[in-house]
N, C-alpha and C positions, 0 to 999 in steps of 0.2 A: 346290751354294748359290751363290744368286745374289749377283749384286757389288751393294756397297751403291755408292747413287748420291750424289755430291756437286755441286752447281752453286755455281759461285764466282761473283760479282757484283762487279764491282768499277770504278771509275771511272780506273784509273791502272793500269798492269803492265807493266814493263821488259821488252822493250825499247819498247814501241808508246808509252807516255805515262808520263812520270817528273815526278812533281810533289814526291814527298815518300818518305821510307822505306818506305811501304808499298807501291809498286812493286815493290821488291825483297822483299818477303814474298809478295805475290801472287803473285811469277813463279815462287819457289821449291817454294810449297805446293802447286799441283795435277799439279806432276812426283812430289813425293814420294807423295801421295796415290794416284797411279797406281802407283806401285811397291810401294804396300801391298796392292795387288790391288784398289782403289777405281775406279769407273768415272767420270770427271770430264767436266762441261762447264763452259768459261769464257765468261762475255758481258760486255761492255764496251761504250761507245760508242766509235763510230768518227768520234773528233775530226778535224776539218782536219788538225791537227799530225802525224797520222800518216800517213807515206808509203806510199802503197799499193803503189809499185813496188819499193822497196826492202824489204818486209816481205811482199811477194807476196799479196795481198790479192786473192780475186777474189770474186766474187758468187755468194751458193745461190741458184739460180734456185726453185727448189722450195721455198724458206722465206722469198722475199722476195714481194710483193704484197700483203701485210697492209695493213690501214688502222688505226692509233691515235685513239680518238677521244677528244680534249682539250677539252673542253668544247661539246661537238657540233660539232665541228671536226675533218674528216677529216684524218687527216697520215699520208703514205707511210711505211712502213717496210720498209727495204731490210739484208737480211741478207749480211753478208759472212764469210770466214772465213780464217784464216791458220795455217801450223803454227807452234808454238813454236819458235824456234833451239835444236837441241841437245835435243830431244825428241819423243817421239811422241804429239804431242798437240795439239789444233787449239782454237784463240780463237776465237770469234763477236764481231763486230761488228755493233752496231745502228747503222743509218745513216739519215739523214735528212737532205735538203739545206739545206732552211731552219734545221734545229736546230744543225747541226754541221759543216757545210762552212766553216769561218771559219779564220782565219790564229792564234788564240788560243784557248786552252782556256776559259777561266771568265770574262775580263777581254779589252778591246779593246784597242786600242795604246797608249791613255791610260791603261791600268790600270783602267777603269771596268769594273766588273760588270756585265755582260751584262743588260739588261733584262728579258728572257724566259728568265730562267734557272729559274724556276718550271716555264714550261712544258717546257722541254726537260728537266726532273728527271722531272717527270709524265710525260713523254713515254718515257724510259727505262726507269722502275720499270716501266709498266704494260706498254711492249713488252718486257720481260723474260718476263714471267709470259705474254704471250700466244705468244712464243718458244718456249718451254718447251711449251704446250699443241701449239703446229704441232709440236714434236718429237716429240709423244705419248711423253715421256720423264718417268715420276714421280720426282723426285727424294727421296730420304731426308733431306737437309738442304742449305737453300740459306745459303750463307756469304755476308754481305752485308758488304763494306769500306766504311767511310765515308759520309757525310751522303747523296751522289747517290743511294744505293740504299736510302736510310731509310725510306721508304715501304712497302718491300718487306713487311715483318714484318706492317705493317698491312692491306697488301692481302691476306697470306695467312689472316688471323684473320677477314676481312670478306668481302669480294668474291669470293675464290677458295677461302674454305672448304670449300664442299661440292662443289668441281671434284675430280672423280676423278684429275686428272694431281697433284693437290696433296694429295690426302685425308690421307695419311701424313706429309706433309713436316715438318719442325721448322726453324725457322728461327734462324741467329747471325749477331750482328750486331759486327763489330770496330770499337769506338768508338775514334777518334784524338781528338788535341788540336784543337780550333777551327783552321780554314785559313782564316774570312773572318770581317769584322765587319758585313757589310751585311745588312738586311734585303731580303727577296724581295718582289716585286710583292705588292700589296694582293690580288690577284686569284688569289694562289696557292690557296686551298682551294676554289674554283672549278673551276680548273685538276686538281689532285690528287685532288679526290673523285669519285670515277667512278659512286656510285650512292649518293644520299642515301636509300635504303632501305636498302642493305645495309652504308655507313658512317654511323654515329650522331655526333650530336654528341661526345660521349665518348670515342669512338674516334679523333676527328682532332684534341681538345682540344691533347694534348700539341704537337701540331705548328704550330698556330695562328699564333705569333709568327712563323713563317716567318724563323727564324735559324739559324745553326750550331747551337747549343745548344738547339734547339727540336726540330731533325731529330733529334739525338743523343737526345734524352731521349724523342721518339715511338719512336723504332726501340726502344732500351732497354724502355721500357715495353710493346711488344709482341712484342718477340723471345723463343724457348724459351731463349736462352743468350746471354750477352753474353762478350766477350772484350776486356779492358780492354787497349788498346795504348798511348792516350795517358798521359803523366806529369803533364798539367797540363789533369786534365779540370775543366770549369766545374761549381762546386756544387751547381747545376738537377741536372745529371747525377748527380752523386755521391748525391744524394737520388734519384734515381730506381733506380738501384743498390742502395739500402739496402733498396728494396722488393721485391726479387727474392731469390730464396733464393741463397744463398752456393754451393751446388752447380751452379748455374747460370749460376755466374760464373768466367770463368778469368783468371788472371792473366798477360799474355803475359811469356813469358822468351825473350830476344832469341838465346840461345845454343841453348835446346833447343824452340823453338815447335812444332816440326814434328812431332816425338813426341807431343808434351803435346795437339796440336790432335789429334792421331787419338784420342787416349783421350777426350777430350771429347766429340768426333763420337759414338764409340761409347758413351759414358752417357747421350746423348740420346737415340739411336736405341734404346736398351736400355728407356728410360721411358716409351715409347709405351703 
């Protein structure tokens, strides 16, 4: 029997980048999934706050060398990997000198949101898709955690819909409480829309305001399943959730989430 494949995409994961409680969830989940007999890949940004020496990151030469096109600009993508401490599991890091080699994650030393966050987000989401294609590793489930990965459910339903690597993939989005109040750059749409032919205005409409809430609404709108982790979700997110079938929504249980996540995955995979 072929092992089910789960791709986990996150902006934080203990011990590499810890911003919220999500870092702990993302740390424990892939280990548990692997113990359940699933094949796992974890992808996250290689933020400058991650100590490469301490965590023993090294470049995966066979995967590096790709260029991610953002609004007609070529941006080199470097892939690095490390072994998750205490587990026989590898975590892959998407790196780019211009976007991620900084002393802070999302804000500068003065607490100001980085002006190019919209480009960093688009680069990361497209980079994830292209990296999986380079792997030649068709996932059954793509589990996206929080706003920086929120474009992926839309990309999966549009640009990559007919790609053989993603043909059978179902996306799950874990929606957390808002962590920023800023509005991203006015050029967000230009950076995020990979193809005007494949991404229609209606596809991108939920993301258009370029806020934390908009990203959550966009991902909820396009995802095949949603896990409600946040306790204080924005009303717009709650409205988007109401449009989904209840069987496609899972309430996060901090005590038993590992087992319930696995059952949720299976219910979606059996619904192909």
